[in-house]
N, C-alpha and C positions, 0 to 999 in steps of 0.2 A: 714552215711546211716540211714536214719529216712523212715520207713512205717506204712502204717495204711490200713487195710482192714474191710470195713464195710457193713454190709449186709441193701441195700437202698431197696425200693420197688421194686421189681422184677428184680433185678442184686446186684451183687457183685461188692461196689468201690472199687477197691486196687490203694492208691496213695505210689507213691515213691518219697522221697526227698531227694538231695543231693547225689546220687549215683556218685562212680567215678570208679568203678571196674568190669570189668564182673563178678567177685566172688560175689559181691553183687548183681549183676542182678540174678545170680543164686538163690541165697539164698531167693530174693523178689518173683519171680515166683514160688520156691518151697513151700513158703507160701500161694501164691495164689491158687495154684493147692489144697493144703490141705485144704482151707477154702472153695474152691468149693465143696470138697468131704464133709464137716462138715455139710455146709447149700445147701445142692443139690442146685445148682445151676448152669446154664452151659451160663451165660450171664454175661459177665464182661466189664465194665469200668477200664482200666488201665490208670491213669493219673501220668504221669512223669516228675517232676518240678526241677528246678535248678538241674540238673544233665547233665553230657557227653552224647553226643549220641553215641550211639554202633551202628557199620556196619556189626560187624562179628560175626553174631548172628549163624552161622551154626558151628561153630569152640566152642561156648561157651554154645550150647545146649538149647537155646531161642525156637526153632520151635519145640523140643522135650518135654519142658514142657509145651508149650501152645496145644499140640496134645491132652497131657493126658485132658484137658478141652476139645478139642473138640470130645473126643469118643463119646459124648453126641451128637445125630443128630441134636438137638435144640439149639444146642452152638452157641454162637457169642459173639467175643470179640471187641473192640472198645479201640482205644489208642488216647490218648491224650497229647501233650506236651506243653511247654508252650514258646518254642522257635522254629524260623524257621528249625534251625539244627535238633532239635529233632524231627517235623516235618517227614523232610526230612529223617531221622531215620527209622520214623513209616512207612513213605510208601514204604520203601523198607521191612522191615519186613512184610507187608501185601500182598505185593506183592508175596513174598516167600511162605507164609503160604497160600495163596489162590491157590497157584500151587501145593499145597499137601492137599488141600481139607478142609483147615481151613479157616473158617467164620472169617474174620480178615480185621477190616477196620481203616484206621487212620481220624482222623478227626482235624480241627481248633477249634471248636466250641465245648461246653461241651452239649449245648443243642439240637444240630444235632446228637452228641453221643447216648444220652440217647434216643432220639426219635428211633433211628435206632435198638437200642438195647430192647425197649418196642414193638416194630413191632411183632407180633408173625407170621405173614405170613412167610412164607419159601419161598426161592432164586426160587424154581423151581415154587409153586406155583403164585408166583408175574410175571413169566416168562410167563405162561399159561394164566394169565390174559391180560398181554399187548399184546400176542398173539391173543388172541380173538378179542381185540380192533381193531387190525391191519390194517381189510377190511374196519372198518368204518373212521379210520384215513385217508386210503389213497383214499377212497371216498370224502373224506372232502376236501381233498388237490387238487385233478381233480376238485372239483366244483370251489374251489378258483383261480385255472388256467384259466377256461372258463371264469368266471367273470372279471377278470384281463387283458384279452386280448380285446384289445382297435383299432377298425377297423377306421381307418382315411379314408380321402378322396382320391380318385385315384388321382395321378397326370398324366397328357398328355404324351405320349411318343413321 
């Protein structure tokens, strides 16, 4: 196992390579938590490559470690993997994490993960914005329905 943690522009980049065991995962996550404390940063991109997927995260303390980063209300954790299997594993992590209030998302492309991490709006603010535009959207959809209705010639009965 090998890992690198670097301070990027606005987030920590934590890369994990060739992880095989849950114990290696724990060591990596411990290092990420310490780095997030040393460089006061609540946004983390975890990029896992050439590693076996891990699905038994509760038993191995993965969510416990991530919740330490999540103690900051502005936290965001993006997961990125280099295989379909890692992506499935990360989707499972993010589902369980969100159920515990951790803002954790799995991505297939690094650019999307970085964009999400750098977006400073909070989830609730985004939902309020979406709600404020909902009446306009509904009205526009209603207008589209009216214009799509075509009246054809009457057929004799």
